[in-house]
Residue, then its C-alpha position, 0 to 999 in steps of 0.5 A: m412449422k412444416a414437418t417432413l416425413v421421409s420413408t426409405i425402403n431399399p430392396t437391393s436384391i432387385l436394384v443391384n444390377v441397374t445403374g445410371k439413368q436406367g437405375i434412376k428410372v427403375k427406382k422411380f418406377m418402384a417408388n411409384e408402385i409403393v405410393t400406389a400400393t400404400e394409398p389405402f394405408v395412409p390416414f385419411r380425412d380429406g386426402y391431403l396427406k395421401n395426396s402429398a406423397t412425392i418421390a425424390l428426383d432420383g427415386n431414393f425416397i418417398q416423402y409425405n409433406m404435411p405439417y402433421a405427417r410425422r405425428l401421424w406416422y409415429g402416432d399411437g392411440f389415434n382413431f383413424n378413419g378406415a382403421p385398421i387398414r389406415g394408420s401409423r407407419w403406413v408405408e411399412r405396413s403396406w410393404a409387409v402386405n404388398g412388397n412381393e407384388i411391388l418387387l415382381a412388378t419392378a422385376r417385370y419393368i426391368a425385364r422389359g428393358n425400360 
């Protein structure tokens, strides 16, 4: 059985004025920034979970698509390699640390007119 984990972060303060094709590009940029910033937080043994991160075509969500993703996302009591940085709820923990930098990068992306 294949499990799919979807994490949705929707900082509307940045995305409120972008719509249409530009809005999709901005959301995809922001999701890519989140995935990049989150890599050090993803539980890691062989890298399959970290490398399974995909971004929806419209940029609305990030998906970690491995059979054990859900168990690790909600898991407590695991002894993660690289703990305490790597562990459960990795996107939320990464956002708490890197959220402002991601929002700033996204605002610069919008200001460049992309």
